[in-house]
Every structure is written in structure tokens, then in C-alpha cells.
C-alpha positions as CSV (number, residue, x, y, z in Angstrom):
1,M,-0.4,-23.0,-6.4
2,A,0.0,-19.3,-5.4
3,S,-0.6,-16.8,-2.7
4,N,-1.6,-13.1,-3.2
5,T,0.1,-12.0,0.0
6,S,2.5,-9.0,0.1
7,G,3.4,-9.4,3.7
8,L,4.2,-13.0,4.6
9,R,7.5,-14.8,3.9
10,I,7.3,-17.3,1.1
11,T,9.7,-19.6,3.0
12,E,7.3,-19.8,5.9
13,M,4.3,-20.6,3.7
14,M,6.3,-23.4,2.0
15,A,7.4,-24.9,5.3
16,G,6.2,-28.5,5.9
17,R,4.8,-28.9,2.4
18,S,5.7,-31.7,0.0
19,A,8.5,-31.4,-2.5
20,S,5.9,-31.4,-5.3
21,F,4.0,-28.6,-3.7
22,R,7.1,-26.5,-3.0
23,E,8.4,-26.6,-6.6
24,R,5.0,-25.4,-7.9
25,F,4.4,-22.7,-5.3
26,L,5.0,-18.9,-5.7
27,V,3.5,-15.6,-4.8
28,M,1.3,-13.7,-7.3
29,H,0.9,-10.3,-5.8
30,F,-1.7,-8.2,-7.6
31,F,-1.6,-4.5,-6.9
32,N,-4.6,-3.1,-5.1
33,P,-7.2,-2.0,-6.3
34,V,-6.7,-4.7,-9.0
35,R,-9.1,-3.1,-11.4
36,Y,-6.9,0.0,-11.7
37,M,-3.4,-1.2,-11.0
38,K,-2.4,-3.3,-14.0
39,L,0.7,-4.9,-12.5
40,L,1.6,-8.2,-11.0
41,E,4.6,-9.2,-8.9
42,L,5.9,-12.8,-9.0
43,V,8.0,-14.0,-6.1
44,A,9.7,-17.4,-6.2
45,G,10.7,-19.4,-3.1
46,P,13.9,-21.3,-2.5
47,D,12.3,-24.5,-3.8
48,T,10.2,-23.1,-6.6
49,S,11.1,-24.8,-9.9
50,P,13.4,-22.7,-12.0
51,K,11.7,-24.0,-15.1
52,P,10.2,-21.1,-17.1
53,S,6.9,-23.0,-17.3
54,I,6.1,-22.2,-13.7
55,A,6.5,-18.4,-14.0
56,S,5.1,-18.4,-17.5
57,A,2.0,-20.2,-16.5
58,A,1.5,-17.7,-13.7
59,S,1.9,-14.8,-16.1
60,E,-0.5,-16.2,-18.7
61,K,-3.2,-16.6,-16.0
62,T,-3.1,-12.8,-15.4
63,S,-4.7,-11.9,-18.7
64,S,-8.2,-12.2,-17.0
65,A,-7.0,-9.8,-14.3
66,R,-5.9,-7.3,-17.0
67,A,-2.3,-7.2,-15.6
68,S,-0.3,-5.5,-18.3
69,S,3.2,-6.2,-16.9
70,S,5.0,-8.1,-14.2
71,A,8.0,-7.9,-11.9
72,R,10.0,-10.8,-10.5
73,T,11.6,-10.3,-7.1
74,R,13.9,-12.1,-4.7
75,R,12.8,-13.7,-1.4
76,T,12.4,-10.9,1.1
77,S,10.4,-10.1,4.3
78,S,7.5,-8.9,2.1
79,A,6.8,-8.0,-1.5
80,I,8.6,-5.2,-3.2
81,A,5.4,-3.4,-3.7
82,S,3.9,-3.8,-0.3
83,A,1.7,-0.8,0.5
84,V,2.8,-0.9,4.2
85,T,5.9,1.3,3.8
86,P,4.3,4.3,2.1
87,L,1.1,4.0,4.1
88,L,2.9,3.9,7.4
89,T,5.1,6.8,6.3
90,T,1.9,8.7,5.4
91,I,0.2,7.9,8.7
92,H,3.2,9.0,10.8
93,L,3.5,12.2,8.8
94,M,-0.2,12.8,9.1
95,L,0.0,12.6,12.9
96,E,3.1,14.9,12.9
97,E,1.4,17.5,10.7
98,G,-1.9,17.3,12.6
99,L,-3.9,16.5,9.5
100,A,-7.0,14.3,9.1
101,P,-7.5,11.1,7.1
102,E,-9.6,12.9,4.5
103,D,-6.8,15.5,4.1
104,V,-4.4,12.7,3.3
105,D,-6.7,10.9,0.9
106,G,-7.4,14.2,-0.9
107,V,-3.7,14.5,-1.6
108,T,-2.6,10.8,-2.1
109,G,-5.5,10.0,-4.5
110,E,-6.2,11.5,-7.9
111,P,-3.9,14.6,-7.5
112,I,-0.9,12.3,-7.3
113,G,-2.0,10.0,-10.0
114,H,-3.4,7.3,-7.8
115,P,-7.0,5.8,-7.7
116,K,-9.7,7.6,-5.7
117,S,-9.3,5.0,-2.9
118,A,-6.0,6.8,-2.1
119,S,-4.5,5.7,1.3
120,F,-7.1,5.1,4.0
121,R,-9.9,4.0,1.7
122,T,-7.5,1.3,0.3
123,A,-6.6,0.3,3.9
124,D,-10.3,-0.2,4.6
125,L,-10.7,-2.3,1.5
126,V,-7.7,-4.5,2.4
127,G,-8.5,-4.7,6.1
128,V,-7.0,-2.8,9.0
129,D,-6.1,-6.0,10.8
130,T,-4.3,-7.3,7.7
131,F,-2.4,-4.1,7.4
132,V,-1.3,-4.4,11.1
133,H,-0.2,-8.0,10.6
134,V,2.0,-7.1,7.6
135,A,3.5,-4.1,9.5
136,D,4.2,-6.3,12.5
137,N,5.8,-8.9,10.3
138,C,8.1,-6.3,8.7
139,Y,9.0,-4.8,12.1
140,A,9.9,-8.1,13.5
141,S,11.9,-9.2,10.5
142,L,13.7,-6.0,9.5
143,T,15.9,-5.7,12.6
144,A,18.8,-4.0,10.8
145,D,16.6,-1.7,8.6
146,E,17.6,2.0,8.9
147,D,13.9,3.0,8.8
148,R,12.6,0.3,11.1
149,K,10.7,2.7,13.3
150,V,8.5,3.5,10.3
151,F,7.0,0.0,10.7
152,E,5.8,0.7,14.2
153,T,2.0,0.7,14.1
154,P,0.6,3.8,15.7
155,A,-1.4,3.2,18.9
156,F,-4.7,4.5,17.5
157,I,-4.6,1.8,14.7
158,R,-4.0,-0.9,17.2
159,A,-7.0,0.5,19.2
160,M,-9.0,0.3,16.0
161,V,-8.2,-3.5,15.7
162,E,-9.2,-4.0,19.3
163,K,-12.5,-2.2,18.7
164,K,-13.1,-4.3,15.5
165,L,-13.0,-1.2,13.3
166,L,-11.4,-3.2,10.5
167,G,-12.7,-1.5,7.4
168,D,-15.2,-2.8,4.9
169,K,-15.5,-6.2,6.5
170,T,-16.9,-4.7,9.7
171,K,-18.7,-1.8,8.0
172,G,-16.4,0.7,9.6
173,G,-12.7,1.5,9.6
174,F,-11.1,4.8,8.8
175,Y,-14.4,5.6,7.2
176,R,-18.0,4.4,7.5
177,K,-21.4,5.3,6.2
178,G,-23.6,7.2,8.7
179,K,-27.3,6.5,9.3
180,D,-28.2,9.1,6.7
181,G,-25.9,7.5,4.1
182,S,-23.2,10.2,4.3
183,V,-19.5,9.2,4.8
184,E,-18.1,9.7,8.3
185,T,-14.4,9.8,9.2
186,L,-12.7,8.3,12.2
187,D,-11.0,10.8,14.4
188,P,-7.5,9.3,15.3
189,K,-7.5,11.2,18.6
190,T,-10.9,10.2,19.9
191,L,-11.7,7.0,17.9
192,E,-15.1,8.5,17.3
193,Y,-16.7,9.1,13.9
194,R,-17.5,12.6,12.8
195,P,-18.9,14.2,9.6
196,R,-16.4,14.2,6.8
197,G,-14.6,17.5,6.7
198,G,-10.8,18.2,6.7
199,D,-8.6,21.2,5.9
200,K,-10.3,23.7,3.6
201,E,-7.0,24.7,1.9
202,I,-6.1,21.2,1.1
203,R,-9.6,20.4,-0.1
204,A,-9.7,23.4,-2.4
205,K,-6.3,22.6,-3.9
206,C,-7.1,19.0,-4.5
207,K,-10.4,19.9,-6.1
208,E,-8.5,22.3,-8.4
209,L,-5.9,19.6,-9.3
210,V,-8.3,16.8,-10.3
211,Q,-9.8,19.1,-13.0
212,I,-6.4,18.7,-14.9
213,E,-6.8,15.7,-17.3
214,D,-3.1,15.2,-18.0
215,V,-1.8,13.2,-15.0
216,R,1.8,14.4,-15.5
217,E,0.7,18.0,-15.5
218,R,-1.5,17.4,-12.4
219,V,1.4,15.9,-10.5
220,R,3.8,18.7,-11.5
221,K,1.2,21.3,-10.3
222,L,0.9,19.5,-7.0
223,F,4.6,19.4,-6.3
224,A,4.9,23.1,-7.4
225,D,2.3,24.0,-4.8
226,D,4.0,25.6,-1.7
227,G,0.9,25.2,0.4
228,K,-0.1,22.3,2.7
229,A,-1.1,19.9,0.0
230,G,2.2,20.3,-2.0
231,R,4.4,20.1,1.0
232,F,2.7,17.0,2.4
233,A,2.8,15.3,-1.0
234,W,6.5,15.9,-1.4
235,K,7.4,14.7,2.0
236,V,5.5,11.5,1.6
237,L,6.6,10.7,-1.9
238,S,10.3,11.7,-1.4
239,R,10.6,9.6,1.7
240,S,8.9,6.6,0.2
241,L,10.8,6.7,-3.1
242,A,14.2,7.2,-1.3
243,Y,13.4,4.1,0.9
244,S,12.4,2.1,-2.2
245,A,15.6,3.1,-4.0
246,R,17.7,1.9,-1.2
247,R,16.1,-1.5,-1.4
248,I,16.5,-2.1,-5.2
249,G,19.6,-4.2,-4.9
250,E,18.2,-6.3,-2.1
251,I,14.9,-7.1,-3.7
252,T,14.9,-7.1,-7.5
253,E,16.4,-9.9,-9.6
254,R,17.7,-7.4,-12.1
255,H,18.1,-3.6,-12.3
256,H,16.3,-1.5,-14.8
257,R,19.4,-1.0,-16.8
258,D,19.6,-4.8,-17.6
259,R,16.3,-4.8,-19.4
């Protein structure tokens, strides 16, 4: 028995269950979008059987999902690969820089080696309300975290939940299809939809970058850019990677050097 969550505590999900259930329960967190991100995270609970058969069976089941590798983690507030931290970092920075959702997705999608769904399109796919639940869970749990303020959900996203602008499940989140079939973007300031646009400089740079087939060269070109796109990409990635690096000893069962 497994859960795909990346934001709920496994100890809470196991509470009140039978001993037989608890020893066979774990988290199998597939990266989103699953069809592109070929990685699975396995999280065992305090009562999950230490027998290799439990984790091995879970790993074998991933063949149909095309997961090419897996990572085992310790019991923490949420999964090691939860998208909440980088996405909230991205959103806070977007508001600070005065950028638009399409500017952010232009940078955090293919130019940086990620799927086209990038940041906000992925949030629409997962569900804005789900995203808020995970963020709130992290904020409530991580009371001693040095970057706890990152987990504060911006007011405009809470307003989106109140207005039921939850993403694909309500046909409108950060993006929606207009009556003519074109994609419209939600304006964080007004919570009204407008024609998709964004910063011309960022759009031009991203269009140039996606023409580069080699992902490594594409990313190098992005970070070498001293314009808006390059500066934003570096701020987001450096902050997210630095935070992740500080969590390694708390979350992973073994460091990379032990492999």
C-alpha cells in the first residue's frame, strides 16, 4: 500500500492503521509530469517493514511508469523532491521582480532543461489547492527552518483558492483557455485573466535558447546571459539548490559519496 503524496507526513497517514497495514505502507512519490521525469522517491515510515521485499516490490512496480531510478529518504515533513520549495521561491521572486507568470515559465521550462509545463503550468496540473495544502503543512511543521518564510503562501494564491481558480480541475488556474481557444494568463495583481503576453526581452531570449538542442549548452547560455532571463534563472536556481544542499544530511539515507 502506497501514497503518491510529497507533502503529507507518512507518520500521520499510518496513524490508527493496523500493524499489518503499517508494515506494508510507504510513499512512492513520482516526479511530475511523470511522463517526462523518470525518477521515483521511496519513503519508509517508522513501522514500514525493513525487509528488502517491501521496497523491492515497490521499485519493480515502477517499470510501467518508466521510472529509471529511485531515491530512498528519511521521514521528514515532506518528500525530498517536493516542488513546493522551488516553486514558492520562484513565486516570491516573481513578485519582487515584477514579472508575470508567462515570464517565469518561459525561463523555468525548456531553457533550464525542464519540461514545457515549467512552474505555473505544472501547478495547474497538480492543483493550486493541493499546492497550498503542502505549503501550509511545511510552514506549520518547519518551525526552526532558516527559510521558513519561503513557505508562506502569497495572498493572491490564497485568493485563487477562494475563487476556485484551482487549475485544470476547474478549467482555470494560473492559465485558462479563452473563448477563442487562446491561452489567457491570470494577473496576480487583479486576479483577472488577460491575453498571454509577458516581457519581450525574456520571451526573445527564451525563444533563442530553446533552439539549442544540447541541454547542457542551453543551460550554460542561459546562465551566461546578463539580461532579465539569466539573472532570474540564476537567482531561482541558486537559492533552491543552496536550500536543498543544506537539507541533505536531514533527509537522505546516504550521501552521494557512499554510492
